[in-house]
PATORSE-764436 format. One record per atom (N, C-alpha, C): residue in one letter; residue number from 1; x, y, z; atom name. Coordinates in nm, 2 decimals, always signed. Example, Ala and Ser with C-alpha at 12.3 -4.5 7.8 and 13.67 -1.06 7.14 Angstrom:
BEGIN
- res, n, east, north, up, atom
- a, 1, +1.32, -0.57, +0.78, N
- a, 1, +1.23, -0.45, +0.78, CA
- a, 1, +1.32, -0.33, +0.78, C
- s, 2, +1.28, -0.22, +0.71, N
- s, 2, +1.37, -0.11, +0.71, CA
- s, 2, +1.29, +0.00, +0.79, C
***
This chain:
BEGIN
- res, n, east, north, up, atom
- m, 1, +12.11, +12.54, +9.95, N
- m, 1, +11.98, +12.58, +9.89, CA
- m, 1, +11.88, +12.47, +9.91, C
- r, 2, +11.76, +12.50, +9.95, N
- r, 2, +11.66, +12.40, +9.97, CA
- r, 2, +11.59, +12.37, +9.84, C
- t, 3, +11.56, +12.24, +9.83, N
- t, 3, +11.49, +12.19, +9.71, CA
- t, 3, +11.34, +12.20, +9.72, C
- p, 4, +11.27, +12.19, +9.61, N
- p, 4, +11.12, +12.20, +9.62, CA
- p, 4, +11.07, +12.09, +9.72, C
- l, 5, +11.13, +11.97, +9.72, N
- l, 5, +11.09, +11.87, +9.81, CA
- l, 5, +11.11, +11.91, +9.95, C
- d, 6, +11.22, +11.97, +9.98, N
- d, 6, +11.25, +12.02, +10.12, CA
- d, 6, +11.15, +12.12, +10.16, C
- r, 7, +11.11, +12.21, +10.07, N
- r, 7, +11.01, +12.32, +10.10, CA
- r, 7, +10.88, +12.25, +10.12, C
- a, 8, +10.84, +12.15, +10.05, N
- a, 8, +10.71, +12.08, +10.06, CA
- a, 8, +10.71, +12.01, +10.20, C
- r, 9, +10.82, +11.95, +10.24, N
- r, 9, +10.83, +11.88, +10.37, CA
- r, 9, +10.81, +11.99, +10.48, C
- a, 10, +10.87, +12.10, +10.47, N
- a, 10, +10.86, +12.20, +10.57, CA
- a, 10, +10.72, +12.25, +10.58, C
- k, 11, +10.65, +12.27, +10.47, N
- k, 11, +10.51, +12.32, +10.47, CA
- k, 11, +10.42, +12.21, +10.53, C
- v, 12, +10.45, +12.08, +10.50, N
- v, 12, +10.37, +11.97, +10.57, CA
- v, 12, +10.39, +11.98, +10.72, C
- e, 13, +10.51, +12.00, +10.76, N
- e, 13, +10.53, +12.01, +10.91, CA
- e, 13, +10.45, +12.13, +10.97, C
- e, 14, +10.46, +12.24, +10.90, N
- e, 14, +10.39, +12.36, +10.95, CA
- e, 14, +10.24, +12.33, +10.96, C
- i, 15, +10.18, +12.28, +10.85, N
- i, 15, +10.04, +12.25, +10.85, CA
- i, 15, +10.00, +12.14, +10.95, C
- e, 16, +10.09, +12.04, +10.97, N
- e, 16, +10.06, +11.94, +11.06, CA
- e, 16, +10.05, +11.99, +11.21, C
- r, 17, +10.14, +12.09, +11.24, N
- r, 17, +10.13, +12.15, +11.37, CA
- r, 17, +9.99, +12.21, +11.40, C
- e, 18, +9.94, +12.27, +11.30, N
- e, 18, +9.80, +12.33, +11.31, CA
- e, 18, +9.69, +12.22, +11.32, C
- l, 19, +9.71, +12.12, +11.24, N
- l, 19, +9.61, +12.01, +11.23, CA
- l, 19, +9.61, +11.93, +11.36, C
- k, 20, +9.72, +11.92, +11.43, N
- k, 20, +9.72, +11.84, +11.56, CA
- k, 20, +9.63, +11.90, +11.67, C
- k, 21, +9.58, +12.02, +11.64, N
- k, 21, +9.48, +12.08, +11.74, CA
- k, 21, +9.35, +12.01, +11.73, C
- y, 22, +9.33, +11.93, +11.62, N
- y, 22, +9.20, +11.86, +11.60, CA
- y, 22, +9.21, +11.72, +11.64, C
- p, 23, +9.12, +11.67, +11.73, N
- p, 23, +9.12, +11.53, +11.77, CA
- p, 23, +9.10, +11.43, +11.66, C
- d, 24, +9.02, +11.47, +11.56, N
- d, 24, +9.00, +11.38, +11.45, CA
- d, 24, +9.12, +11.36, +11.37, C
- f, 25, +9.21, +11.46, +11.36, N
- f, 25, +9.34, +11.44, +11.29, CA
- f, 25, +9.42, +11.34, +11.36, C
- h, 26, +9.42, +11.34, +11.49, N
- h, 26, +9.50, +11.23, +11.57, CA
- h, 26, +9.44, +11.09, +11.53, C
- l, 27, +9.31, +11.08, +11.52, N
- l, 27, +9.25, +10.95, +11.49, CA
- l, 27, +9.29, +10.91, +11.35, C
- y, 28, +9.30, +11.01, +11.26, N
- y, 28, +9.34, +10.98, +11.12, CA
- y, 28, +9.48, +10.93, +11.12, C
- l, 29, +9.57, +10.98, +11.20, N
- l, 29, +9.71, +10.94, +11.20, CA
- l, 29, +9.72, +10.80, +11.26, C
- l, 30, +9.62, +10.76, +11.35, N
- l, 30, +9.62, +10.63, +11.41, CA
- l, 30, +9.56, +10.52, +11.33, C
- a, 31, +9.48, +10.57, +11.23, N
- a, 31, +9.40, +10.47, +11.15, CA
- a, 31, +9.50, +10.38, +11.08, C
- r, 32, +9.47, +10.25, +11.08, N
- r, 32, +9.56, +10.15, +11.02, CA
- r, 32, +9.52, +10.10, +10.88, C
- t, 33, +9.39, +10.10, +10.85, N
- t, 33, +9.35, +10.05, +10.72, CA
- t, 33, +9.31, +10.17, +10.63, C
- r, 34, +9.31, +10.14, +10.50, N
- r, 34, +9.28, +10.25, +10.40, CA
- r, 34, +9.13, +10.29, +10.42, C
- e, 35, +9.05, +10.19, +10.46, N
- e, 35, +8.90, +10.22, +10.48, CA
- e, 35, +8.89, +10.32, +10.60, C
- e, 36, +8.96, +10.29, +10.71, N
- e, 36, +8.95, +10.39, +10.82, CA
- e, 36, +9.00, +10.53, +10.78, C
- r, 37, +9.11, +10.53, +10.71, N
- r, 37, +9.16, +10.66, +10.67, CA
- r, 37, +9.06, +10.73, +10.58, C
- s, 38, +9.00, +10.66, +10.49, N
- s, 38, +8.90, +10.72, +10.40, CA
- s, 38, +8.79, +10.78, +10.47, C
- r, 39, +8.74, +10.71, +10.57, N
- r, 39, +8.63, +10.77, +10.66, CA
- r, 39, +8.67, +10.90, +10.73, C
- m, 40, +8.79, +10.89, +10.78, N
- m, 40, +8.85, +11.01, +10.85, CA
- m, 40, +8.87, +11.13, +10.75, C
- e, 41, +8.91, +11.10, +10.63, N
- e, 41, +8.94, +11.20, +10.53, CA
- e, 41, +8.81, +11.28, +10.50, C
- l, 42, +8.69, +11.21, +10.50, N
- l, 42, +8.57, +11.27, +10.48, CA
- l, 42, +8.54, +11.37, +10.59, C
- l, 43, +8.57, +11.34, +10.71, N
- l, 43, +8.54, +11.43, +10.82, CA
- l, 43, +8.64, +11.55, +10.82, C
- l, 44, +8.77, +11.51, +10.79, N
- l, 44, +8.87, +11.62, +10.79, CA
- l, 44, +8.87, +11.71, +10.67, C
- s, 45, +8.80, +11.67, +10.56, N
- s, 45, +8.79, +11.75, +10.44, CA
- s, 45, +8.72, +11.89, +10.47, C
- a, 46, +8.65, +11.90, +10.59, N
- a, 46, +8.59, +12.02, +10.63, CA
- a, 46, +8.70, +12.13, +10.67, C
- i, 47, +8.82, +12.08, +10.70, N
- i, 47, +8.93, +12.16, +10.74, CA
- i, 47, +9.01, +12.20, +10.62, C
- p, 48, +9.01, +12.32, +10.57, N
- p, 48, +9.08, +12.36, +10.45, CA
- p, 48, +9.23, +12.31, +10.45, C
- a, 49, +9.30, +12.33, +10.56, N
- a, 49, +9.44, +12.29, +10.57, CA
- a, 49, +9.46, +12.14, +10.55, C
- f, 50, +9.36, +12.06, +10.58, N
- f, 50, +9.38, +11.92, +10.57, CA
- f, 50, +9.40, +11.88, +10.42, C
- d, 51, +9.32, +11.94, +10.33, N
- d, 51, +9.33, +11.91, +10.19, CA
- d, 51, +9.47, +11.94, +10.14, C
- l, 52, +9.53, +12.05, +10.17, N
- l, 52, +9.66, +12.09, +10.13, CA
- l, 52, +9.76, +11.99, +10.19, C
- w, 53, +9.75, +11.96, +10.32, N
- w, 53, +9.84, +11.87, +10.38, CA
- w, 53, +9.84, +11.73, +10.32, C
- h, 54, +9.72, +11.68, +10.29, N
- h, 54, +9.70, +11.55, +10.22, CA
- h, 54, +9.77, +11.55, +10.08, C
- k, 55, +9.74, +11.65, +10.01, N
- k, 55, +9.80, +11.66, +9.87, CA
- k, 55, +9.95, +11.67, +9.88, C
- l, 56, +10.01, +11.75, +9.97, N
- l, 56, +10.15, +11.76, +9.98, CA
- l, 56, +10.21, +11.62, +10.03, C
- q, 57, +10.14, +11.56, +10.12, N
- q, 57, +10.19, +11.43, +10.17, CA
- q, 57, +10.20, +11.33, +10.05, C
- n, 58, +10.10, +11.32, +9.97, N
- n, 58, +10.10, +11.23, +9.86, CA
- n, 58, +10.21, +11.27, +9.76, C
- s, 59, +10.23, +11.40, +9.73, N
- s, 59, +10.33, +11.44, +9.64, CA
- s, 59, +10.47, +11.41, +9.69, C
- i, 60, +10.49, +11.42, +9.82, N
- i, 60, +10.62, +11.39, +9.88, CA
- i, 60, +10.65, +11.24, +9.87, C
- s, 61, +10.54, +11.16, +9.90, N
- s, 61, +10.56, +11.02, +9.89, CA
- s, 61, +10.59, +10.97, +9.75, C
- a, 62, +10.52, +11.03, +9.65, N
- a, 62, +10.55, +11.00, +9.51, CA
- a, 62, +10.69, +11.04, +9.47, C
- a, 63, +10.73, +11.16, +9.51, N
- a, 63, +10.87, +11.21, +9.48, CA
- a, 63, +10.97, +11.12, +9.55, C
- s, 64, +10.95, +11.08, +9.67, N
- s, 64, +11.05, +11.00, +9.74, CA
- s, 64, +11.06, +10.86, +9.67, C
- i, 65, +10.96, +10.80, +9.62, N
- i, 65, +10.96, +10.68, +9.55, CA
- i, 65, +11.04, +10.69, +9.42, C
- t, 66, +11.01, +10.80, +9.35, N
- t, 66, +11.09, +10.83, +9.23, CA
- t, 66, +11.24, +10.85, +9.25, C
- l, 67, +11.27, +10.92, +9.36, N
- l, 67, +11.41, +10.94, +9.39, CA
- l, 67, +11.48, +10.81, +9.43, C
- e, 68, +11.41, +10.72, +9.50, N
- e, 68, +11.47, +10.59, +9.54, CA
- e, 68, +11.49, +10.50, +9.42, C
- q, 69, +11.41, +10.52, +9.31, N
- q, 69, +11.43, +10.43, +9.19, CA
- q, 69, +11.55, +10.48, +9.11, C
- h, 70, +11.60, +10.60, +9.13, N
- h, 70, +11.71, +10.65, +9.05, CA
- h, 70, +11.83, +10.64, +9.12, C
***
C-alpha cells in the first residue's frame, strides 16, 4: 500500500514532467541561491502547476525531515 508521502512524490514527478517543458523551470532547478530561486518563483507563479509542485515539494521535504528525526 502506498503512503500519502509516496503519493505526493508520484504527483510531484508527474507535475515535474509537465513543468520541464518550460525553459524557466530548468533555470529554477539550476538556481543556486535562495534569491535566484525567489526571482524564478515569481516568473513561474504564472504557471498553475508550479504552485502545486512547489507546495508538494515543501511538504515532502518537511515530512522527510520529520521521519529522519524519529
